[in-house]
C-alpha positions in Angstrom: 68.9 149.9 -90.9 67.5 146.5 -92.3 70.3 144.4 -94.1 69.0 143.0 -97.8 69.0 139.8 -97.5 71.2 138.0 -99.9 70.0 135.9 -102.8 70.6 131.9 -103.8 73.1 132.5 -106.4 74.6 135.3 -103.9 75.2 133.0 -101.5 76.2 129.6 -103.7 79.5 132.4 -104.7 80.6 132.7 -101.3 79.9 129.1 -100.2 78.0 125.6 -99.6 73.6 126.3 -99.2 71.7 124.0 -97.4 68.1 123.3 -98.0 65.9 120.7 -95.6 63.9 118.6 -97.6 61.7 115.0 -96.1 58.5 117.2 -95.0 56.2 114.2 -96.2 57.7 111.7 -95.1 58.1 113.5 -91.4 55.1 114.6 -91.1 53.5 111.3 -92.0 55.5 109.6 -88.9 54.7 112.6 -87.0 50.6 111.5 -87.9 49.4 114.2 -90.1 49.5 112.9 -93.4 48.9 109.6 -95.5 51.5 107.5 -96.5 50.4 106.2 -100.1 48.7 109.6 -102.0 51.4 111.7 -100.3 49.7 115.0 -100.3 50.3 117.8 -98.2 46.8 118.4 -96.5 48.4 118.5 -93.5 48.8 122.0 -94.9 45.0 123.0 -94.8 44.2 120.6 -91.9 47.4 121.4 -89.2 49.1 124.0 -90.5 51.2 124.3 -86.6 52.5 121.0 -87.2 54.2 121.9 -90.8 55.2 125.9 -89.1 57.1 123.1 -86.2 58.8 121.4 -88.8 59.6 124.0 -90.8 61.6 125.9 -87.8 63.5 122.7 -86.7 64.5 122.3 -89.8 65.8 125.7 -90.2 67.5 125.8 -86.5 69.2 122.6 -87.4 71.0 124.6 -90.5 68.5 124.7 -93.2 69.3 128.3 -95.0 65.7 127.8 -96.9 62.2 127.0 -96.2 60.8 125.3 -98.6 57.2 125.7 -99.2 55.3 121.9 -98.8 53.6 122.5 -102.3 55.5 119.0 -103.4 52.0 117.2 -104.9 50.2 119.8 -104.3 49.2 120.2 -108.1 46.6 119.6 -109.7 46.1 116.1 -110.6 47.3 114.9 -106.9 44.5 117.0 -105.7 42.0 115.6 -108.2 43.3 112.4 -107.2 42.0 113.2 -103.5 39.0 115.2 -104.4 40.2 118.1 -103.1 40.9 120.2 -106.6 38.9 123.3 -105.9 41.2 123.9 -103.0 44.2 123.7 -105.1 45.7 127.4 -105.0 44.3 128.5 -101.3 46.5 125.3 -100.3 49.6 126.8 -102.6 49.2 129.9 -101.0 49.3 128.7 -97.7 52.1 126.5 -98.4 54.0 129.1 -99.4 53.1 132.3 -96.6 53.5 129.9 -93.8 57.4 128.9 -95.0 57.8 132.6 -95.4 56.7 133.8 -91.7 58.9 130.9 -90.7 62.1 131.8 -92.7 61.9 135.3 -92.0 63.7 135.6 -88.0 66.4 133.1 -89.5 67.0 135.2 -92.1 66.0 132.1 -94.6 65.1 132.3 -98.1 61.6 130.9 -99.2 61.6 128.4 -101.8 58.3 127.4 -104.1 58.1 123.8 -105.2 57.2 122.3 -107.8 57.2 117.9 -108.1 56.8 115.3 -110.5 53.2 115.1 -112.0 53.1 111.3 -112.6 50.7 112.0 -115.7 54.0 112.9 -118.1 54.0 110.6 -121.3 56.4 112.0 -124.1 54.7 110.3 -126.8 50.7 112.0 -125.7 50.8 115.4 -126.6 47.6 116.1 -124.2 49.9 114.9 -121.2 52.5 117.2 -122.4 49.8 120.0 -122.4 48.7 119.0 -119.3 51.5 119.2 -117.4 52.9 122.3 -118.7 49.4 123.8 -117.6 50.0 122.2 -114.4 53.8 123.6 -113.7 52.1 127.0 -115.3 49.7 127.6 -112.6 51.9 126.6 -109.5 54.7 128.7 -110.9 52.1 131.5 -111.3 51.4 131.5 -107.4 54.7 131.2 -106.3 55.9 134.5 -107.9 52.5 136.0 -106.8 53.7 135.2 -103.7 57.0 136.7 -103.7 59.2 133.4 -103.3 63.2 133.7 -103.8 63.5 130.4 -105.8 61.9 127.8 -106.9 62.8 124.3 -106.6 61.7 121.2 -109.3 62.4 118.3 -107.8 61.7 114.5 -108.6 61.6 114.5 -111.9 62.5 110.9 -114.0 61.6 112.4 -117.0 64.1 115.1 -118.0 61.6 116.0 -120.1 59.1 116.9 -117.8 61.8 118.7 -116.0 62.8 120.6 -119.2 59.1 122.0 -119.0 59.4 122.8 -115.4 62.3 125.2 -116.2 60.7 126.8 -119.0 57.9 127.7 -117.1 59.9 129.0 -114.4 61.9 131.1 -116.5 58.5 132.1 -118.5 56.9 133.3 -115.9 60.3 135.4 -114.0 63.0 135.6 -115.8 65.1 136.4 -112.9 64.1 133.8 -110.8 66.9 131.4 -109.4 65.7 127.6 -110.4 66.8 124.5 -109.0 66.0 121.2 -110.8 67.0 118.2 -109.5 66.3 114.9 -111.5 65.6 111.4 -109.9 67.1 108.3 -111.3 65.4 105.1 -110.6 67.6 101.9 -110.7 68.6 102.3 -114.3 71.4 104.9 -114.0 69.5 107.1 -117.1 66.8 109.1 -117.1 62.8 107.3 -118.0 63.4 109.0 -121.4 66.9 106.9 -121.6 68.9 110.4 -121.2 72.3 110.1 -119.8 73.0 112.4 -116.7 75.7 114.0 -118.6 72.4 114.3 -121.9 69.8 115.5 -119.0 71.9 117.8 -117.1 73.6 119.9 -120.9 69.6 119.9 -122.0 68.8 121.6 -118.4 71.9 124.0 -118.9 71.2 125.1 -122.0 67.5 125.6 -121.0 68.6 127.7 -118.3 68.6 125.9 -114.7 70.8 127.9 -112.0 71.2 124.9 -110.1 70.7 121.6 -111.5 71.1 118.1 -109.0 69.9 114.7 -108.4 66.8 114.2 -105.6 65.2 111.0 -103.9 64.9 108.1 -104.6 68.6 106.8 -104.1 70.7 106.9 -100.5 73.8 108.5 -100.1 75.8 105.3 -101.4 74.3 104.5 -104.7 73.7 109.1 -105.6 77.8 109.4 -104.7 78.4 108.1 -108.2 76.0 109.5 -110.2 76.8 113.0 -108.8 80.5 112.1 -109.5 79.6 111.1 -113.4 77.0 114.5 -113.9 80.4 116.6 -112.6 82.3 115.2 -115.0 80.7 116.9 -117.6 78.5 119.7 -115.8 80.9 122.9 -114.2 77.8 125.0 -113.0 76.1 124.3 -109.1 75.2 121.0 -108.2 72.8 119.8 -106.1 72.9 116.5 -104.1 69.8 115.6 -101.6 70.0 111.5 -101.5 67.4 110.0 -99.2 68.9 108.7 -95.7 68.7 105.2 -96.4 71.0 102.6 -97.0 70.6 101.7 -100.2 73.2 99.7 -102.6 74.5 98.6 -105.8 71.8 95.7 -105.2 69.3 98.0 -104.2 69.7 101.4 -105.6 66.7 103.0 -104.8 64.6 103.2 -101.5 61.8 101.8 -103.2 63.6 98.3 -103.9 64.9 98.0 -100.5 64.8 95.0 -98.9 64.6 94.1 -94.7 65.7 90.5 -94.2 66.4 91.3 -90.1 62.6 92.0 -90.2 60.4 89.2 -88.4 56.8 90.1 -89.6 55.2 90.5 -92.6 54.9 93.7 -94.4 52.4 94.6 -96.4 53.4 93.9 -100.2 56.7 92.4 -98.8 58.3 96.1 -99.2 59.7 98.2 -96.8 58.7 101.3 -98.8 57.3 103.5 -97.5 56.6 103.1 -94.2 58.9 100.0 -92.5 62.4 101.6 -93.6 63.2 102.2 -90.0 66.0 99.8 -89.8 67.6 100.8 -93.1 67.6 104.8 -92.2 70.9 106.3 -92.5 72.3 107.6 -88.8 74.1 111.3 -88.9 77.4 110.0 -89.0 76.7 108.7 -92.3 75.0 111.3 -93.4 77.9 113.6 -92.6 80.5 111.4 -94.3 78.1 111.6 -97.5 78.2 115.3 -96.7 82.3 115.0 -97.4 82.5 113.1 -100.1 79.9 114.8 -102.0 81.8 118.3 -101.0 84.8 116.8 -102.2 83.3 115.8 -106.0 81.8 119.9 -106.1 78.2 119.7 -105.3 77.5 123.2 -103.8 73.9 122.7 -103.0 73.4 120.3 -100.1 70.0 118.9 -98.7 68.1 115.8 -97.6 65.1 114.4 -99.3 62.4 111.4 -98.2 63.2 110.2 -94.6 65.0 113.3 -93.3 64.8 114.2 -89.6 66.1 117.6 -88.3 68.8 115.4 -86.4 69.9 114.6 -90.3 70.0 118.1 -91.5 72.0 119.4 -88.2 74.8 116.4 -89.1 74.5 117.4 -92.6 75.2 121.4 -91.3 77.9 120.6 -89.3 80.2 118.0 -91.3 79.6 121.9 -93.7 81.2 123.6 -90.7 78.5 125.1 -89.7 77.1 125.6 -85.7 73.3 126.1 -86.4 71.2 127.1 -83.3 70.1 123.3 -83.1 73.9 122.1 -82.7 73.8 123.4 -79.0 72.0 119.8 -78.6 74.5 118.1 -80.5 75.6 114.5 -78.7 77.7 115.2 -75.7 78.7 111.8 -74.4 81.3 113.7 -71.7 78.5 113.8 -68.8 76.8 110.5 -69.5 76.6 108.6 -66.2 78.5 105.2 -67.5 80.0 106.2 -70.7 81.3 109.5 -70.0 84.7 111.0 -68.8 84.7 114.2 -66.2 85.7 113.3 -63.0 82.8 113.8 -60.6 81.0 110.6 -62.5 81.2 107.5 -59.9 83.5 105.0 -60.6 80.5 102.4 -59.9 78.9 103.1 -62.7 81.9 104.3 -65.1 83.9 101.2 -64.1 80.5 99.1 -64.8 80.7 99.7 -69.0 81.5 96.3 -69.9 78.1 94.7 -68.7 76.5 97.7 -70.3 
């Protein structure tokens, strides 16, 4: 007898849920995607690479397989001259995620992203944004996703439009809406965290949160601010970079330790390596976010499977990839098992 999978809201009622993101950056690092436009052409050109990364994220503890439809919207596809492939690419991404998710019992999420054409003072742009979301939502619903994520939205008004389109197409579809705050601690139309969350809650969002732009250190204060006024399910998906008060976003980071010239004199997006959080920093963020009241945990641009595993383990999980979590007891020099050679363990101070 096949047991029916629990949906997102049932899972959240039982405890934390995890959502791995960061596909675009990780696939760029692996040589399958171009930084800049960040359009997921890899879905069409190398689907096996997407399958592999999705499988790695699920094995590392993600409860949800996110279809790689971020930036696979009409405006981005037009920008790279592949608008005629828009619907096939969206459908292929969802089917791919579903195929990989099935053996893990994972949920499948459709994904909407910032359109980069939204202007609240331009009625034509607002209408175009609505149509972009409407068609992507329609394909996701038709392909049978379990939930839809709308994310990296720095205009709360754009987030509301995405949410309206999700609920219009599928009123019972769980909608996760994640705002993205740049250096100012307000949206681009100057709504505060509390105002933005209130509008999204009133519009019917099932989960509201923050994603992208900010690393763990600079996202935590905004999460606390959100929790002060919003009591629903709270999502947190920072970028795994060492942002700070002087550099609150990963676009604003600099790298004084770099001895070479970086194009544009800005580490973002492809010279952020030295500014990446380690797995222990991700575990510490997870614990702090849980104390604030976060219930949907994840990571955004820059995340790799080992980051996701650290997050899952910090939540008390032991996903399949935990089989390979570090165990230094058998290291030839730093180890502690009795069979190790003293000639090596005694030499540690010289390493």
